[in-house]
mmCIF file as gemmi writes it, N, C-alpha and C atoms, coordinates in Angstrom:
data_model
loop_
_atom_site.group_PDB
_atom_site.id
_atom_site.type_symbol
_atom_site.label_atom_id
_atom_site.label_alt_id
_atom_site.label_comp_id
_atom_site.label_asym_id
_atom_site.label_entity_id
_atom_site.label_seq_id
_atom_site.pdbx_PDB_ins_code
_atom_site.Cartn_x
_atom_site.Cartn_y
_atom_site.Cartn_z
_atom_site.occupancy
_atom_site.B_iso_or_equiv
_atom_site.pdbx_formal_charge
_atom_site.auth_seq_id
_atom_site.auth_asym_id
_atom_site.pdbx_PDB_model_num
ATOM 1 N N . MET Axp A 1 ? -28.364 24.128 70.346 1 0 ? 1 A 1
ATOM 2 C CA . MET Axp A 1 ? -27.368 23.106 71.153 1 0 ? 1 A 1
ATOM 3 C C . MET Axp A 1 ? -27.578 22.114 70.572 1 0 ? 1 A 1
ATOM 4 N N . LYS Axp A 2 ? -26.508 20.992 70.665 1 0 ? 2 A 1
ATOM 5 C CA . LYS Axp A 2 ? -25.694 19.952 70.397 1 0 ? 2 A 1
ATOM 6 C C . LYS Axp A 2 ? -25.943 18.734 71.034 1 0 ? 2 A 1
ATOM 7 N N . LEU Axp A 3 ? -27.199 17.385 70.738 1 0 ? 3 A 1
ATOM 8 C CA . LEU Axp A 3 ? -27.279 16.541 71.743 1 0 ? 3 A 1
ATOM 9 C C . LEU Axp A 3 ? -26.851 15.861 71.285 1 0 ? 3 A 1
ATOM 10 N N . PHE Axp A 4 ? -25.836 14.065 71.688 1 0 ? 4 A 1
ATOM 11 C CA . PHE Axp A 4 ? -26.211 13.023 72.041 1 0 ? 4 A 1
ATOM 12 C C . PHE Axp A 4 ? -27.303 12.21 72.307 1 0 ? 4 A 1
ATOM 13 N N . VAL Axp A 5 ? -27.2 11.45 70.862 1 0 ? 5 A 1
ATOM 14 C CA . VAL Axp A 5 ? -28.204 10.192 71.169 1 0 ? 5 A 1
ATOM 15 C C . VAL Axp A 5 ? -27.783 9.042 70.877 1 0 ? 5 A 1
ATOM 16 N N . GLY Axp A 6 ? -27.129 8.453 71.854 1 0 ? 6 A 1
ATOM 17 C CA . GLY Axp A 6 ? -26.467 7.335 72.514 1 0 ? 6 A 1
ATOM 18 C C . GLY Axp A 6 ? -27.064 5.599 72.856 1 0 ? 6 A 1
ATOM 19 N N . ASN Axp A 7 ? -26.42 4.397 72.649 1 0 ? 7 A 1
ATOM 20 C CA . ASN Axp A 7 ? -27.006 3.73 72.474 1 0 ? 7 A 1
ATOM 21 C C . ASN Axp A 7 ? -28.516 3.328 71.298 1 0 ? 7 A 1
ATOM 22 N N . LEU Axp A 8 ? -28.539 4.192 70.122 1 0 ? 8 A 1
ATOM 23 C CA . LEU Axp A 8 ? -29.573 3.737 69.023 1 0 ? 8 A 1
ATOM 24 C C . LEU Axp A 8 ? -28.919 2.167 68.707 1 0 ? 8 A 1
ATOM 25 N N . ASP Axp A 9 ? -29.836 1.38 67.629 1 0 ? 9 A 1
ATOM 26 C CA . ASP Axp A 9 ? -29.886 0.115 67.34 1 0 ? 9 A 1
ATOM 27 C C . ASP Axp A 9 ? -29.856 -0.178 65.529 1 0 ? 9 A 1
ATOM 28 N N . TYR Axp A 10 ? -28.483 -0.205 65.254 1 0 ? 10 A 1
ATOM 29 C CA . TYR Axp A 10 ? -27.656 0.114 63.985 1 0 ? 10 A 1
ATOM 30 C C . TYR Axp A 10 ? -29.174 0.322 62.407 1 0 ? 10 A 1
ATOM 31 N N . SER Axp A 11 ? -29.721 0.056 62.967 1 0 ? 11 A 1
ATOM 32 C CA . SER Axp A 11 ? -30.851 0.135 61.527 1 0 ? 11 A 1
ATOM 33 C C . SER Axp A 11 ? -31.553 1.324 61.907 1 0 ? 11 A 1
ATOM 34 N N . VAL Axp A 12 ? -31.681 2.379 63.006 1 0 ? 12 A 1
ATOM 35 C CA . VAL Axp A 12 ? -32.11 3.44 62.693 1 0 ? 12 A 1
ATOM 36 C C . VAL Axp A 12 ? -31.9 3.961 61.732 1 0 ? 12 A 1
ATOM 37 N N . GLN Axp A 13 ? -32.674 5.083 60.977 1 0 ? 13 A 1
ATOM 38 C CA . GLN Axp A 13 ? -32.497 5.514 60.008 1 0 ? 13 A 1
ATOM 39 C C . GLN Axp A 13 ? -32.32 6.897 60.568 1 0 ? 13 A 1
ATOM 40 N N . GLU Axp A 14 ? -31.206 8.391 60.201 1 0 ? 14 A 1
ATOM 41 C CA . GLU Axp A 14 ? -31.975 10.083 59.7 1 0 ? 14 A 1
ATOM 42 C C . GLU Axp A 14 ? -33.177 10.363 60.131 1 0 ? 14 A 1
ATOM 43 N N . ALA Axp A 15 ? -33.905 10.099 59.286 1 0 ? 15 A 1
ATOM 44 C CA . ALA Axp A 15 ? -35.13 9.763 59.291 1 0 ? 15 A 1
ATOM 45 C C . ALA Axp A 15 ? -36.198 10.167 60.056 1 0 ? 15 A 1
ATOM 46 N N . GLU Axp A 16 ? -35.692 9.023 60.724 1 0 ? 16 A 1
ATOM 47 C CA . GLU Axp A 16 ? -36.879 8.253 61.848 1 0 ? 16 A 1
ATOM 48 C C . GLU Axp A 16 ? -36.361 9.131 63.552 1 0 ? 16 A 1
ATOM 49 N N . LEU Axp A 17 ? -34.899 9.434 63.651 1 0 ? 17 A 1
ATOM 50 C CA . LEU Axp A 17 ? -34.81 10.299 64.243 1 0 ? 17 A 1
ATOM 51 C C . LEU Axp A 17 ? -34.625 12.175 63.772 1 0 ? 17 A 1
ATOM 52 N N . CYS Axp A 18 ? -34.966 12.632 63.225 1 0 ? 18 A 1
ATOM 53 C CA . CYS Axp A 18 ? -35.488 13.396 62.885 1 0 ? 18 A 1
ATOM 54 C C . CYS Axp A 18 ? -36.85 14.059 63.007 1 0 ? 18 A 1
ATOM 55 N N . GLU Axp A 19 ? -38.275 12.599 62.873 1 0 ? 19 A 1
ATOM 56 C CA . GLU Axp A 19 ? -39.265 12.741 63.349 1 0 ? 19 A 1
ATOM 57 C C . GLU Axp A 19 ? -39.219 12.544 64.34 1 0 ? 19 A 1
ATOM 58 N N . LEU Axp A 20 ? -38.717 11.754 65.132 1 0 ? 20 A 1
ATOM 59 C CA . LEU Axp A 20 ? -38.888 11.384 66.693 1 0 ? 20 A 1
ATOM 60 C C . LEU Axp A 20 ? -38.646 12.671 67.147 1 0 ? 20 A 1
ATOM 61 N N . PHE Axp A 21 ? -37.476 14.23 67.115 1 0 ? 21 A 1
ATOM 62 C CA . PHE Axp A 21 ? -36.859 14.542 67.545 1 0 ? 21 A 1
ATOM 63 C C . PHE Axp A 21 ? -37.68 15.504 67.611 1 0 ? 21 A 1
ATOM 64 N N . SER Axp A 22 ? -38.452 15.867 65.808 1 0 ? 22 A 1
ATOM 65 C CA . SER Axp A 22 ? -39.42 16.755 65.755 1 0 ? 22 A 1
ATOM 66 C C . SER Axp A 22 ? -40.751 17.217 66.467 1 0 ? 22 A 1
ATOM 67 N N . LEU Axp A 23 ? -41.075 16.364 67.122 1 0 ? 23 A 1
ATOM 68 C CA . LEU Axp A 23 ? -42.446 16.116 68.443 1 0 ? 23 A 1
ATOM 69 C C . LEU Axp A 23 ? -41.955 17.415 69.412 1 0 ? 23 A 1
ATOM 70 N N . HIS Axp A 24 ? -40.748 17.91 69.047 1 0 ? 24 A 1
ATOM 71 C CA . HIS Axp A 24 ? -40.517 19.222 70.296 1 0 ? 24 A 1
ATOM 72 C C . HIS Axp A 24 ? -40.022 20.882 70.256 1 0 ? 24 A 1
ATOM 73 N N . GLY Axp A 25 ? -39.984 20.622 68.014 1 0 ? 25 A 1
ATOM 74 C CA . GLY Axp A 25 ? -39.351 21.509 67.275 1 0 ? 25 A 1
ATOM 75 C C . GLY Axp A 25 ? -38.517 20.493 66.534 1 0 ? 25 A 1
ATOM 76 N N . ALA Axp A 26 ? -37.817 21.515 65.437 1 0 ? 26 A 1
ATOM 77 C CA . ALA Axp A 26 ? -37.428 21.236 64.143 1 0 ? 26 A 1
ATOM 78 C C . ALA Axp A 26 ? -36.18 21.307 64.975 1 0 ? 26 A 1
ATOM 79 N N . PRO Axp A 27 ? -35.392 19.816 64.301 1 0 ? 27 A 1
ATOM 80 C CA . PRO Axp A 27 ? -34.015 20.32 64.906 1 0 ? 27 A 1
ATOM 81 C C . PRO Axp A 27 ? -33.547 20.905 63.195 1 0 ? 27 A 1
ATOM 82 N N . ASP Axp A 28 ? -32.508 21.025 63.643 1 0 ? 28 A 1
ATOM 83 C CA . ASP Axp A 28 ? -32.209 22.756 63.064 1 0 ? 28 A 1
ATOM 84 C C . ASP Axp A 28 ? -31.02 20.999 61.823 1 0 ? 28 A 1
ATOM 85 N N . SER Axp A 29 ? -30.282 19.596 62.196 1 0 ? 29 A 1
ATOM 86 C CA . SER Axp A 29 ? -29.526 18.882 62.343 1 0 ? 29 A 1
ATOM 87 C C . SER Axp A 29 ? -29.229 17.254 62.262 1 0 ? 29 A 1
ATOM 88 N N . VAL Axp A 30 ? -29.76 16.556 62.352 1 0 ? 30 A 1
ATOM 89 C CA . VAL Axp A 30 ? -29.558 14.906 62.258 1 0 ? 30 A 1
ATOM 90 C C . VAL Axp A 30 ? -28.004 14.277 62.15 1 0 ? 30 A 1
ATOM 91 N N . LYS Axp A 31 ? -27.597 14.172 62.64 1 0 ? 31 A 1
ATOM 92 C CA . LYS Axp A 31 ? -26.145 13.055 62.166 1 0 ? 31 A 1
ATOM 93 C C . LYS Axp A 31 ? -25.462 11.93 62.506 1 0 ? 31 A 1
ATOM 94 N N . ILE Axp A 32 ? -26.334 10.896 62.107 1 0 ? 32 A 1
ATOM 95 C CA . ILE Axp A 32 ? -25.827 9.301 62.508 1 0 ? 32 A 1
ATOM 96 C C . ILE Axp A 32 ? -24.358 8.945 62.019 1 0 ? 32 A 1
ATOM 97 N N . VAL Axp A 33 ? -23.17 9.299 63.497 1 0 ? 33 A 1
ATOM 98 C CA . VAL Axp A 33 ? -22.048 8.192 62.937 1 0 ? 33 A 1
ATOM 99 C C . VAL Axp A 33 ? -21.801 7.403 62.717 1 0 ? 33 A 1
ATOM 100 N N . VAL Axp A 34 ? -20.919 7.057 61.244 1 0 ? 34 A 1
ATOM 101 C CA . VAL Axp A 34 ? -20.64 5.937 60.845 1 0 ? 34 A 1
ATOM 102 C C . VAL Axp A 34 ? -19.025 5.913 60.682 1 0 ? 34 A 1
ATOM 103 N N . ASP Axp A 35 ? -19.35 4.604 60.571 1 0 ? 35 A 1
ATOM 104 C CA . ASP Axp A 35 ? -17.593 3.985 61.094 1 0 ? 35 A 1
ATOM 105 C C . ASP Axp A 35 ? -16.908 4.098 59.494 1 0 ? 35 A 1
ATOM 106 N N . ARG Axp A 36 ? -15.953 4.858 59.261 1 0 ? 36 A 1
ATOM 107 C CA . ARG Axp A 36 ? -15.252 5.84 58.202 1 0 ? 36 A 1
ATOM 108 C C . ARG Axp A 36 ? -15.047 4.175 57.2 1 0 ? 36 A 1
ATOM 109 N N . LYS Axp A 37 ? -14.549 3.364 57.543 1 0 ? 37 A 1
ATOM 110 C CA . LYS Axp A 37 ? -14.247 1.67 57.033 1 0 ? 37 A 1
ATOM 111 C C . LYS Axp A 37 ? -15.08 1.559 56.689 1 0 ? 37 A 1
ATOM 112 N N . THR Axp A 38 ? -16.071 0.644 57.216 1 0 ? 38 A 1
ATOM 113 C CA . THR Axp A 38 ? -16.632 -0.068 56.73 1 0 ? 38 A 1
ATOM 114 C C . THR Axp A 38 ? -17.832 0.565 56.455 1 0 ? 38 A 1
ATOM 115 N N . GLY Axp A 39 ? -18.595 2.443 56.651 1 0 ? 39 A 1
ATOM 116 C CA . GLY Axp A 39 ? -19.747 3.172 56.373 1 0 ? 39 A 1
ATOM 117 C C . GLY Axp A 39 ? -20.81 2.682 57.39 1 0 ? 39 A 1
ATOM 118 N N . LYS Axp A 40 ? -20.823 1.584 58.304 1 0 ? 40 A 1
ATOM 119 C CA . LYS Axp A 40 ? -21.361 0.888 59.277 1 0 ? 40 A 1
ATOM 120 C C . LYS Axp A 40 ? -21.838 1.757 60.247 1 0 ? 40 A 1
ATOM 121 N N . PRO Axp A 41 ? -22.969 2.292 61.069 1 0 ? 41 A 1
ATOM 122 C CA . PRO Axp A 41 ? -23.622 3.236 62.06 1 0 ? 41 A 1
ATOM 123 C C . PRO Axp A 41 ? -22.766 2.313 63.538 1 0 ? 41 A 1
ATOM 124 N N . LYS Axp A 42 ? -22.362 4.147 64.289 1 0 ? 42 A 1
ATOM 125 C CA . LYS Axp A 42 ? -21.507 2.93 64.963 1 0 ? 42 A 1
ATOM 126 C C . LYS Axp A 42 ? -22.714 2.809 66.352 1 0 ? 42 A 1
ATOM 127 N N . GLY Axp A 43 ? -24.24 3.79 65.852 1 0 ? 43 A 1
ATOM 128 C CA . GLY Axp A 43 ? -24.789 3.286 67.654 1 0 ? 43 A 1
ATOM 129 C C . GLY Axp A 43 ? -24.92 4.552 67.892 1 0 ? 43 A 1
ATOM 130 N N . PHE Axp A 44 ? -24.875 5.997 67.752 1 0 ? 44 A 1
ATOM 131 C CA . PHE Axp A 44 ? -25.246 7.294 67.911 1 0 ? 44 A 1
ATOM 132 C C . PHE Axp A 44 ? -24.687 8.059 67.224 1 0 ? 44 A 1
ATOM 133 N N . ALA Axp A 45 ? -25.327 9.498 67.221 1 0 ? 45 A 1
ATOM 134 C CA . ALA Axp A 45 ? -25.736 10.555 66.764 1 0 ? 45 A 1
ATOM 135 C C . ALA Axp A 45 ? -26.108 11.789 67.645 1 0 ? 45 A 1
ATOM 136 N N . PHE Axp A 46 ? -25.493 12.596 66.309 1 0 ? 46 A 1
ATOM 137 C CA . PHE Axp A 46 ? -25.9 14.668 67.279 1 0 ? 46 A 1
ATOM 138 C C . PHE Axp A 46 ? -26.999 14.227 66.475 1 0 ? 46 A 1
ATOM 139 N N . VAL Axp A 47 ? -27.538 15.104 66.832 1 0 ? 47 A 1
ATOM 140 C CA . VAL Axp A 47 ? -28.388 16.172 67.226 1 0 ? 47 A 1
ATOM 141 C C . VAL Axp A 47 ? -28.807 17.692 67.539 1 0 ? 47 A 1
ATOM 142 N N . GLU Axp A 48 ? -29.138 18.699 66.298 1 0 ? 48 A 1
ATOM 143 C CA . GLU Axp A 48 ? -28.586 20.221 66.915 1 0 ? 48 A 1
ATOM 144 C C . GLU Axp A 48 ? -29.671 21.099 66.615 1 0 ? 48 A 1
ATOM 145 N N . PHE Axp A 49 ? -30.289 21.521 67.915 1 0 ? 49 A 1
ATOM 146 C CA . PHE Axp A 49 ? -31.707 23.022 68.235 1 0 ? 49 A 1
ATOM 147 C C . PHE Axp A 49 ? -30.648 23.97 67.569 1 0 ? 49 A 1
ATOM 148 N N . GLU Axp A 50 ? -31.49 25.144 67.584 1 0 ? 50 A 1
ATOM 149 C CA . GLU Axp A 50 ? -31.207 25.988 67.352 1 0 ? 50 A 1
ATOM 150 C C . GLU Axp A 50 ? -31.893 26.761 68.966 1 0 ? 50 A 1
ATOM 151 N N . ASN Axp A 51 ? -32.481 26.162 68.87 1 0 ? 51 A 1
ATOM 152 C CA . ASN Axp A 51 ? -33.511 26.912 70.053 1 0 ? 51 A 1
ATOM 153 C C . ASN Axp A 51 ? -33.588 25.983 70.903 1 0 ? 51 A 1
ATOM 154 N N . ASP Axp A 52 ? -32.168 26.564 72.659 1 0 ? 52 A 1
ATOM 155 C CA . ASP Axp A 52 ? -31.874 25.678 73.7 1 0 ? 52 A 1
ATOM 156 C C . ASP Axp A 52 ? -33.394 24.408 74.206 1 0 ? 52 A 1
ATOM 157 N N . VAL Axp A 53 ? -34.755 25.816 74.166 1 0 ? 53 A 1
ATOM 158 C CA . VAL Axp A 53 ? -36.358 25.233 74.836 1 0 ? 53 A 1
ATOM 159 C C . VAL Axp A 53 ? -36.358 23.735 74.361 1 0 ? 53 A 1
ATOM 160 N N . HIS Axp A 54 ? -36.325 24.2 73.219 1 0 ? 54 A 1
ATOM 161 C CA . HIS Axp A 54 ? -36.618 22.307 72.072 1 0 ? 54 A 1
ATOM 162 C C . HIS Axp A 54 ? -35.266 21.843 72.671 1 0 ? 54 A 1
ATOM 163 N N . ALA Axp A 55 ? -33.876 21.621 72.535 1 0 ? 55 A 1
ATOM 164 C CA . ALA Axp A 55 ? -32.976 20.333 73.307 1 0 ? 55 A 1
ATOM 165 C C . ALA Axp A 55 ? -33.792 19.885 74.334 1 0 ? 55 A 1
ATOM 166 N N . VAL Axp A 56 ? -33.501 21.203 75.242 1 0 ? 56 A 1
ATOM 167 C CA . VAL Axp A 56 ? -33.939 20.921 76.291 1 0 ? 56 A 1
ATOM 168 C C . VAL Axp A 56 ? -34.944 19.677 76.345 1 0 ? 56 A 1
ATOM 169 N N . LYS Axp A 57 ? -36.441 20.335 76.23 1 0 ? 57 A 1
ATOM 170 C CA . LYS Axp A 57 ? -37.132 19.192 76.237 1 0 ? 57 A 1
ATOM 171 C C . LYS Axp A 57 ? -37.367 17.94 75.605 1 0 ? 57 A 1
ATOM 172 N N . SER Axp A 58 ? -36.47 18.014 74.4 1 0 ? 58 A 1
ATOM 173 C CA . SER Axp A 58 ? -36.418 16.812 73.975 1 0 ? 58 A 1
ATOM 174 C C . SER Axp A 58 ? -34.815 16.185 75.211 1 0 ? 58 A 1
ATOM 175 N N . ILE Axp A 59 ? -34.461 16.413 75.134 1 0 ? 59 A 1
ATOM 176 C CA . ILE Axp A 59 ? -33.574 15.535 76.688 1 0 ? 59 A 1
ATOM 177 C C . ILE Axp A 59 ? -34.581 15.106 77.777 1 0 ? 59 A 1
ATOM 178 N N . GLN Axp A 60 ? -35.473 16.176 77.855 1 0 ? 60 A 1
ATOM 179 C CA . GLN Axp A 60 ? -36.308 15.276 79.328 1 0 ? 60 A 1
ATOM 180 C C . GLN Axp A 60 ? -36.884 14.312 78.898 1 0 ? 60 A 1
ATOM 181 N N . ASP Axp A 61 ? -37.525 14.891 77.818 1 0 ? 61 A 1
ATOM 182 C CA . ASP Axp A 61 ? -38.905 13.261 77.1 1 0 ? 61 A 1
ATOM 183 C C . ASP Axp A 61 ? -38.138 12.557 76.945 1 0 ? 61 A 1
ATOM 184 N N . LEU Axp A 62 ? -37.01 12.837 75.244 1 0 ? 62 A 1
ATOM 185 C CA . LEU Axp A 62 ? -36.349 11.034 75.224 1 0 ? 62 A 1
ATOM 186 C C . LEU Axp A 62 ? -35.051 10.182 75.607 1 0 ? 62 A 1
ATOM 187 N N . ASN Axp A 63 ? -34.508 10.937 76.842 1 0 ? 63 A 1
ATOM 188 C CA . ASN Axp A 63 ? -33.902 10.429 77.407 1 0 ? 63 A 1
ATOM 189 C C . ASN Axp A 63 ? -34.721 9.136 77.995 1 0 ? 63 A 1
ATOM 190 N N . GLY Axp A 64 ? -33.821 7.824 77.519 1 0 ? 64 A 1
ATOM 191 C CA . GLY Axp A 64 ? -34.484 6.596 78.782 1 0 ? 64 A 1
ATOM 192 C C . GLY Axp A 64 ? -35.214 5.957 77.502 1 0 ? 64 A 1
ATOM 193 N N . ARG Axp A 65 ? -36.207 7.318 76.134 1 0 ? 65 A 1
ATOM 194 C CA . ARG Axp A 65 ? -36.644 6.178 75.576 1 0 ? 65 A 1
ATOM 195 C C . ARG Axp A 65 ? -37.348 5.063 74.79 1 0 ? 65 A 1
ATOM 196 N N . GLU Axp A 66 ? -37.396 3.973 74.732 1 0 ? 66 A 1
ATOM 197 C CA . GLU Axp A 66 ? -37.301 2.617 73.56 1 0 ? 66 A 1
ATOM 198 C C . GLU Axp A 66 ? -37.403 3.663 72.449 1 0 ? 66 A 1
ATOM 199 N N . LEU Axp A 67 ? -36.265 2.753 71.614 1 0 ? 67 A 1
ATOM 200 C CA . LEU Axp A 67 ? -36.375 3.294 70.602 1 0 ? 67 A 1
ATOM 201 C C . LEU Axp A 67 ? -36.235 2.302 69.402 1 0 ? 67 A 1
ATOM 202 N N . CYS Axp A 68 ? -36.733 1.263 68.796 1 0 ? 68 A 1
ATOM 203 C CA . CYS Axp A 68 ? -36.149 0.318 68.111 1 0 ? 68 A 1
ATOM 204 C C . CYS Axp A 68 ? -35.503 -0.957 68.94 1 0 ? 68 A 1
ATOM 205 N N . GLY Axp A 69 ? -36.095 -0.898 70.199 1 0 ? 69 A 1
ATOM 206 C CA . GLY Axp A 69 ? -36.461 -2.197 70.947 1 0 ? 69 A 1
ATOM 207 C C . GLY Axp A 69 ? -34.447 -1.941 72.308 1 0 ? 69 A 1
ATOM 208 N N . ARG Axp A 70 ? -34.223 -0.634 72.244 1 0 ? 70 A 1
ATOM 209 C CA . ARG Axp A 70 ? -32.928 -0.48 73.054 1 0 ? 70 A 1
ATOM 210 C C . ARG Axp A 70 ? -33.817 1.198 73.503 1 0 ? 70 A 1
ATOM 211 N N . ASN Axp A 71 ? -33.341 0.902 74.747 1 0 ? 71 A 1
ATOM 212 C CA . ASN Axp A 71 ? -33.498 2.796 75.395 1 0 ? 71 A 1
ATOM 213 C C . ASN Axp A 71 ? -32.493 3.387 75.273 1 0 ? 71 A 1
ATOM 214 N N . ILE Axp A 72 ? -32.901 4.846 74.291 1 0 ? 72 A 1
ATOM 215 C CA . ILE Axp A 72 ? -31.958 5.746 73.661 1 0 ? 72 A 1
ATOM 216 C C . ILE Axp A 72 ? -31.336 6.617 75.141 1 0 ? 72 A 1
ATOM 217 N N . THR Axp A 73 ? -29.886 7.348 75.05 1 0 ? 73 A 1
ATOM 218 C CA . THR Axp A 73 ? -29.453 7.775 76.424 1 0 ? 73 A 1
ATOM 219 C C . THR Axp A 73 ? -29.376 8.973 74.988 1 0 ? 73 A 1
ATOM 220 N N . VAL Axp A 74 ? -30.336 10.511 76.079 1 0 ? 74 A 1
ATOM 221 C CA . VAL Axp A 74 ? -30.138 12.284 75.058 1 0 ? 74 A 1
ATOM 222 C C . VAL Axp A 74 ? -29.776 12.915 76.354 1 0 ? 74 A 1
ATOM 223 N N . LYS Axp A 75 ? -28.368 13.509 75.209 1 0 ? 75 A 1
ATOM 224 C CA . LYS Axp A 75 ? -28.014 14.628 76.51 1 0 ? 75 A 1
ATOM 225 C C . LYS Axp A 75 ? -27.017 15.412 75.943 1 0 ? 75 A 1
ATOM 226 N N . GLU Axp A 76 ? -27.348 17.024 76.34 1 0 ? 76 A 1
ATOM 227 C CA . GLU Axp A 76 ? -26.178 17.487 75.593 1 0 ? 76 A 1
ATOM 228 C C . GLU Axp A 76 ? -25.128 17.417 75.567 1 0 ? 76 A 1
ATOM 229 N N . ALA Axp A 77 ? -24.021 17.56 74.215 1 0 ? 77 A 1
ATOM 230 C CA . ALA Axp A 77 ? -22.873 16.899 73.636 1 0 ? 77 A 1
ATOM 231 C C . ALA Axp A 77 ? -21.718 17.446 74.025 1 0 ? 77 A 1
């Protein structure tokens, strides 16, 4: 299952997201979307889980959670 993670602070790194989502099961991939021209993060990412149970648990536990001063959005992509 692929998850959308929004409202990310621009300083958040993929390794931080991987660590956060690993609390609910190891994600298969974590990708912060960046602007093609500037190379700067756009403030959202995608996290993929092979196990849907881990993905659903992540949505339940992390949606609205504060990360780097912002409440993140986590939902199915």
